[in-house]
Backbone bond lengths (Angstrom), bond angles and torsions (degrees), N, CA, C in turn:
res aa  C-N    CA-C-N  psi(-1)  N-CA   C-N-CA  omega(-1)  CA-C   N-CA-C  phi
1 M - - - 1.459 - - 1.560 109.24 -
2 P 1.312 120.82 -41.44 1.472 118.75 178.10 1.521 110.01 -59.47
3 V 1.384 119.85 -40.04 1.426 121.14 -179.14 1.512 110.27 -63.83
4 F 1.355 117.63 -40.46 1.435 120.31 178.57 1.541 111.60 -66.38
5 L 1.333 118.47 -38.81 1.413 120.84 180.00 1.555 111.43 -69.18
6 Y 1.336 116.18 -38.63 1.482 119.09 174.49 1.500 110.36 -60.84
7 A 1.326 115.84 -43.86 1.495 119.83 -179.31 1.533 111.15 -66.05
8 S 1.348 116.81 -21.77 1.453 120.43 178.55 1.515 112.28 -89.82
9 G 1.326 118.79 4.56 1.427 123.36 174.03 1.491 115.57 100.10
10 W 1.331 117.97 6.11 1.450 120.00 177.03 1.506 110.19 -72.78
11 T 1.317 115.34 146.50 1.471 120.81 179.11 1.552 108.81 -87.96
12 F 1.310 113.92 169.89 1.482 121.31 177.46 1.518 110.61 -56.57
13 I 1.345 116.78 -43.42 1.443 121.89 -178.89 1.549 111.43 -64.86
14 M 1.349 115.91 -41.92 1.449 120.77 -179.96 1.518 109.91 -62.70
15 V 1.326 116.93 -49.29 1.496 120.74 -178.01 1.526 110.09 -65.62
16 G 1.360 116.65 -43.83 1.484 118.09 178.42 1.526 112.29 -62.78
17 S 1.299 116.50 -38.93 1.477 121.13 -179.59 1.519 110.34 -66.63
18 F 1.322 116.59 -41.91 1.491 120.14 177.18 1.523 110.01 -62.11
19 L 1.335 117.40 -47.19 1.465 119.77 -178.71 1.534 111.28 -65.23
20 A 1.324 117.40 -35.23 1.498 120.31 177.15 1.550 109.11 -65.61
21 L 1.353 115.92 -45.68 1.479 118.07 179.96 1.563 108.62 -65.96
22 W 1.279 117.49 -36.24 1.474 121.29 178.92 1.562 109.17 -60.31
23 T 1.323 116.67 -44.81 1.450 121.18 -178.13 1.516 111.53 -65.55
24 I 1.339 116.35 -43.85 1.426 120.06 178.42 1.531 112.40 -66.04
25 G 1.320 116.04 -45.44 1.458 120.93 177.66 1.523 112.80 -60.11
26 Y 1.332 115.36 -41.01 1.497 120.73 178.82 1.513 109.08 -61.31
27 G 1.299 118.74 -44.57 1.463 120.28 -179.31 1.561 110.35 -66.19
28 L 1.316 117.88 -39.24 1.451 119.20 176.90 1.495 112.81 -62.71
29 V 1.325 116.42 -42.40 1.484 120.75 179.84 1.517 109.49 -66.02
30 Q 1.339 117.56 -43.07 1.468 119.49 178.25 1.507 111.03 -59.62
31 A 1.309 118.30 -40.21 1.467 122.18 179.97 1.506 110.20 -66.43
32 A 1.347 117.77 -33.61 1.457 122.20 -178.49 1.550 112.69 -89.72
33 A 1.317 117.44 -4.89 1.465 121.13 -174.86 1.536 114.94 -52.66
34 P 1.321 119.14 -37.95 1.484 117.55 179.16 1.521 113.41 -59.90
35 A 1.310 118.59 -20.89 1.449 120.68 178.00 1.534 112.03 -76.74
36 F 1.371 115.68 -15.37 1.480 119.06 -177.38 1.533 112.81 -96.64
37 V 1.362 116.21 -8.29 1.448 120.68 -177.53 1.526 107.34 -123.73
38 R 1.337 116.40 122.85 1.430 120.27 178.44 1.547 110.83 -70.55
39 R 1.265 117.93 131.00 1.484 122.91 -177.46 1.493 109.50 -87.11
40 S 1.363 114.03 132.22 1.472 118.25 177.21 1.567 107.80 -98.22
41 T 1.299 114.17 166.22 1.459 119.28 -178.68 1.523 109.63 -73.58
42 D 1.304 119.15 -29.55 1.465 120.94 -179.33 1.552 112.00 -88.98
43 G 1.333 116.60 -11.29 1.467 120.96 178.09 1.478 114.07 84.50
44 L 1.347 120.38 1.97 1.440 119.32 -177.75 1.541 112.96 -138.59
45 S 1.329 118.25 -31.37 1.463 119.60 -171.29 1.503 115.65 -63.53
46 S 1.311 119.62 -31.37 1.490 120.36 172.67 1.506 112.37 -100.38
47 E 1.352 116.58 -20.06 1.442 118.91 -177.17 1.532 112.69 -75.91
48 I 1.366 117.55 -36.32 1.463 119.12 177.25 1.524 112.31 -67.04
49 P 1.372 120.65 -45.33 1.430 117.85 173.94 1.518 114.50 -58.71
50 A 1.383 114.91 -36.17 1.456 120.30 175.84 1.520 110.40 -61.61
51 A 1.313 118.47 -43.76 1.479 123.23 178.54 1.530 109.05 -59.59
52 R 1.333 117.06 -44.06 1.471 118.84 178.34 1.511 111.13 -63.11
53 L 1.318 117.49 -47.57 1.443 120.22 179.35 1.527 115.62 -59.48
54 W 1.333 113.84 -47.49 1.486 119.17 -178.86 1.533 109.29 -67.58
55 S 1.324 119.26 -36.29 1.475 117.98 -178.75 1.543 110.26 -72.95
56 L 1.325 117.27 -35.89 1.461 119.30 177.13 1.535 110.29 -65.80
57 G 1.303 116.94 -43.70 1.468 121.94 176.23 1.507 111.31 -59.93
58 L 1.319 116.38 -42.56 1.460 118.92 178.48 1.485 113.16 -66.07
59 A 1.340 120.14 -34.97 1.450 123.43 177.58 1.528 112.13 -67.55
60 L 1.347 117.00 -26.97 1.454 120.50 179.88 1.509 114.50 -79.38
61 V 1.332 116.85 -22.97 1.470 120.36 -178.74 1.529 111.86 -60.25
62 P 1.326 122.78 -52.26 1.441 121.66 -180.00 1.532 112.12 -60.33
63 V 1.291 116.71 -34.11 1.455 122.03 177.37 1.520 109.31 -63.09
64 A 1.340 116.45 -46.66 1.484 121.18 177.77 1.509 112.27 -63.07
65 I 1.322 116.88 -40.26 1.491 119.33 178.04 1.501 111.11 -62.89
66 A 1.368 116.60 -47.17 1.495 121.05 179.19 1.533 109.83 -61.50
67 A 1.341 117.62 -39.91 1.439 120.32 -179.72 1.523 111.65 -63.75
68 L 1.328 114.34 -42.22 1.493 118.85 179.32 1.508 110.26 -65.41
69 L 1.333 117.78 -43.13 1.440 120.19 -179.50 1.552 112.75 -64.15
70 A 1.329 113.36 -35.04 1.460 118.81 -178.32 1.524 114.68 -83.07
71 S 1.351 117.41 -13.64 1.474 122.75 -172.11 1.520 113.64 -74.24
72 G 1.314 116.92 -18.67 1.449 117.76 -178.84 1.513 113.01 69.92
73 T 1.329 116.92 36.17 1.480 120.73 -178.43 1.483 111.60 -76.68
74 G 1.317 119.58 -9.35 1.475 122.71 -177.90 1.478 111.74 86.52
75 L 1.335 118.83 0.15 1.469 120.34 176.47 1.536 109.72 -70.40
76 R 1.291 117.14 148.99 1.464 121.50 178.88 1.531 107.86 -68.48
77 P 1.339 117.80 123.15 1.431 121.65 -177.87 1.542 113.27 -56.68
78 D 1.377 116.42 -37.42 1.460 117.70 179.89 1.502 113.10 -66.21
79 L 1.324 116.75 -34.39 1.517 119.58 177.34 1.499 111.30 -75.82
80 V 1.317 116.98 -34.40 1.491 119.94 175.47 1.551 108.61 -62.74
81 L 1.320 115.44 -44.26 1.474 120.51 179.19 1.551 110.33 -62.37
82 V 1.318 116.89 -49.56 1.453 119.70 -177.38 1.517 111.94 -63.62
83 A 1.324 118.76 -41.98 1.462 122.30 176.90 1.537 111.43 -65.73
84 G 1.307 114.95 -44.28 1.449 118.92 179.96 1.503 112.89 -65.08
85 L 1.343 116.31 -44.08 1.443 119.64 178.12 1.509 114.59 -68.67
86 S 1.329 117.16 -25.36 1.465 120.24 175.17 1.538 108.75 -66.58
87 L 1.359 115.78 -43.64 1.457 120.15 173.80 1.531 111.47 -60.51
88 F 1.329 114.36 -45.38 1.474 122.11 178.03 1.501 110.45 -56.78
89 G 1.340 116.99 -47.43 1.457 122.68 -177.95 1.524 112.35 -61.26
90 F 1.329 115.13 -38.29 1.484 120.35 176.95 1.552 109.20 -60.90
91 A 1.346 114.68 -55.15 1.456 117.13 -177.75 1.529 112.18 -64.68
92 F 1.320 117.57 -33.91 1.473 121.01 179.75 1.542 109.89 -67.04
93 A 1.322 117.38 -40.63 1.462 119.88 178.69 1.535 110.80 -62.52
94 V 1.307 117.51 -42.36 1.459 120.47 178.72 1.513 108.29 -63.80
95 N 1.330 118.29 -47.47 1.476 122.58 177.91 1.487 112.90 -57.39
96 S 1.309 116.46 -43.92 1.484 120.08 -179.36 1.532 110.39 -62.16
97 S 1.307 116.98 -45.29 1.447 120.97 179.66 1.514 110.05 -64.56
98 L 1.307 118.37 -42.87 1.435 123.65 -178.92 1.566 110.18 -64.13
99 H 1.343 116.69 -41.70 1.422 119.34 178.00 1.545 112.17 -65.65
100 S 1.304 116.51 -38.62 1.459 119.02 177.43 1.542 110.47 -62.73
101 Y 1.297 115.43 -41.62 1.488 119.69 176.22 1.522 110.32 -60.16
102 L 1.362 117.52 -46.44 1.448 120.44 -177.05 1.517 112.36 -64.67
103 I 1.320 118.84 -33.96 1.442 121.16 176.00 1.537 108.48 -56.98
104 L 1.348 117.07 -47.60 1.441 120.15 179.01 1.495 113.52 -67.74
105 A 1.308 116.62 -35.71 1.470 120.12 -177.96 1.506 111.58 -69.80
106 Y 1.319 119.83 -33.56 1.455 123.83 176.96 1.520 111.22 -82.86
107 A 1.329 118.48 -26.06 1.492 119.67 -170.05 1.508 109.93 -69.47
108 G 1.290 120.96 -41.42 1.447 120.81 -170.64 1.523 110.01 79.10
109 S 1.289 116.80 167.16 1.481 119.49 -172.42 1.528 114.12 -75.53
110 E 1.310 117.09 -26.94 1.480 121.10 -173.43 1.531 113.31 -70.75
111 K 1.348 117.49 -35.99 1.427 117.24 -177.08 1.552 111.34 -129.08
112 A 1.269 118.04 31.07 1.428 123.00 -179.18 1.531 113.01 -61.45
113 A 1.329 117.15 -42.99 1.450 119.90 -179.64 1.510 111.93 -63.72
114 E 1.327 118.18 -40.00 1.450 123.17 178.88 1.562 108.70 -65.44
115 D 1.280 116.37 -46.29 1.488 119.27 -179.06 1.492 112.19 -64.84
116 V 1.326 116.44 -42.65 1.489 119.48 179.07 1.526 108.75 -65.60
117 G 1.307 119.79 -41.62 1.436 121.98 177.86 1.522 112.68 -61.07
118 F 1.326 116.86 -42.13 1.465 120.78 178.10 1.522 109.65 -65.92
119 Y 1.341 116.48 -40.00 1.459 121.19 -179.79 1.518 110.24 -60.83
120 Y 1.318 116.74 -46.05 1.477 119.60 -178.30 1.528 111.97 -70.31
121 A 1.299 117.13 -33.41 1.473 120.01 174.09 1.510 110.73 -65.22
122 A 1.333 116.26 -46.36 1.451 119.27 178.15 1.525 111.56 -65.36
123 N 1.310 117.25 -35.62 1.488 122.19 175.12 1.487 111.63 -60.86
124 A 1.328 117.93 -44.24 1.489 121.67 178.84 1.462 111.74 -64.29
125 L 1.327 116.68 -43.63 1.472 122.13 177.94 1.510 111.11 -63.40
126 G 1.338 116.36 -39.52 1.485 120.26 178.01 1.512 111.08 -67.34
127 R 1.329 119.48 -38.45 1.447 121.63 176.14 1.501 111.89 -62.87
128 F 1.353 115.08 -43.03 1.503 119.91 177.73 1.543 109.15 -61.15
129 G 1.349 115.27 -51.05 1.466 119.63 -177.76 1.537 111.06 -61.98
130 G 1.308 116.08 -40.91 1.470 119.39 178.97 1.522 112.79 -64.29
131 T 1.312 115.46 -38.96 1.473 119.34 -179.55 1.551 109.17 -69.11
132 L 1.311 117.08 -41.33 1.441 122.02 176.96 1.531 112.09 -63.78
133 L 1.344 115.92 -47.81 1.421 121.93 -178.37 1.568 111.38 -65.37
134 S 1.338 116.03 -39.38 1.463 118.05 -179.88 1.522 110.99 -66.52
135 G 1.375 117.31 -37.70 1.421 118.88 175.79 1.505 113.85 -64.57
136 L 1.334 116.31 -42.08 1.471 120.51 177.02 1.538 109.89 -63.24
137 L 1.307 117.12 -45.66 1.457 120.13 -178.65 1.509 110.20 -63.64
138 Y 1.336 119.20 -39.56 1.455 120.93 179.65 1.512 110.66 -64.45
139 Q 1.329 116.81 -40.10 1.448 118.35 178.34 1.551 112.45 -69.97
140 W 1.298 114.41 -33.46 1.454 120.25 -178.92 1.524 112.62 -74.89
141 G 1.353 115.98 -49.00 1.459 117.39 -172.48 1.479 114.22 -137.31
142 G 1.337 120.89 14.17 1.430 123.57 179.32 1.494 115.19 72.54
143 L 1.295 114.00 -163.08 1.465 121.10 -176.56 1.523 113.56 -58.61
144 T 1.316 115.84 -38.27 1.482 119.26 -179.98 1.514 111.23 -60.74
145 A 1.349 115.98 -42.19 1.469 119.10 179.64 1.562 109.96 -64.71
146 C 1.330 116.41 -40.05 1.464 119.43 177.74 1.543 111.47 -61.89
147 L 1.273 116.28 -44.84 1.487 121.49 -179.30 1.570 109.20 -66.09
148 T 1.296 117.45 -40.56 1.472 120.69 177.98 1.505 110.24 -64.41
149 G 1.354 118.48 -46.46 1.447 121.53 178.66 1.556 110.44 -60.98
150 S 1.275 116.74 -40.92 1.479 119.75 178.08 1.525 111.26 -63.00
151 A 1.314 116.85 -44.90 1.441 121.25 179.75 1.502 111.26 -61.91
152 L 1.337 118.22 -41.79 1.474 121.11 179.86 1.511 111.79 -66.85
153 M 1.326 119.14 -40.32 1.441 123.27 177.65 1.540 111.30 -64.57
154 L 1.332 114.78 -40.74 1.447 118.96 179.36 1.531 113.41 -71.36
155 A 1.366 113.79 -30.43 1.513 116.69 175.85 1.520 106.74 -67.63
156 A 1.363 119.81 -37.11 1.454 120.99 176.17 1.519 109.81 -62.94
157 C 1.303 118.41 -41.47 1.453 122.72 177.49 1.540 109.61 -59.32
158 F 1.304 117.79 -46.36 1.466 122.26 177.73 1.537 109.12 -59.30
159 A 1.346 118.90 -43.88 1.470 122.29 -178.10 1.549 110.10 -61.19
160 V 1.328 114.80 -38.94 1.493 117.95 179.64 1.516 109.99 -67.39
161 T 1.312 120.07 -33.35 1.452 119.47 179.31 1.507 112.02 -67.15
162 L 1.301 116.72 -22.43 1.489 119.97 179.88 1.558 110.31 -68.40
163 A 1.315 114.64 -22.70 1.512 119.67 -179.21 1.532 112.45 -91.58
164 L 1.331 118.69 -3.78 1.414 121.06 -177.13 1.564 110.99 -72.67
165 P 1.305 118.81 129.42 1.440 120.76 178.07 1.525 109.29 -71.31
166 T 1.321 116.71 144.36 1.477 120.48 -177.81 1.534 110.94 -97.88
167 G 1.340 115.77 0.38 1.466 118.92 178.24 1.508 108.87 -131.45
168 R 1.313 115.20 169.37 1.488 119.78 -179.88 1.504 108.04 -92.50
169 A 1.338 113.21 140.49 1.455 119.83 176.71 1.560 109.82 -70.71
170 A 1.292 113.25 150.78 1.486 117.87 178.04 1.549 106.91 -74.07
171 P 1.336 114.81 143.15 1.492 117.11 179.44 1.533 110.95 -58.81
172 A 1.318 115.33 141.23 1.477 120.53 177.80 1.532 110.25 -69.99
173 T 1.300 114.93 142.16 1.462 117.44 177.51 1.527 108.15 -105.10
174 P 1.331 119.75 132.91 1.434 123.04 -179.78 1.473 115.89 -68.53
């Protein structure tokens, strides 16, 4: 995104300010995320459908951005991208908070530290892979390729949420 914004005529200060506001806004939304997801008494029955809904909505945002950019509406592409990614960032922050909650909800108290550690390691690897892939996609096919790759990965995330159990398994008996 910074490369695209620079190519669109944004200055260093403009890009840096946008990224700073993005980071602050992301943190604020993550802190407020519990207000966007109704809490169930069992900790999963309303949270799993919420994860499905938020991940589906998140997958649709890059599709909408790409469609707007390709539509020839005359809107400035840099502003379409900034507005679209602001919406994306909001949904992503809620998703991230919800996924962190679900890791703990599924972990149970005996192995919570192990599960959380694995989650954060996988998260770091995913961020590295996503950064690398987005750079390759941008070089290969520009912003449209990046948005398409993002939509496909998020569609896979949505598909995985369909397999999440909404209840807790009974403890195994030896």
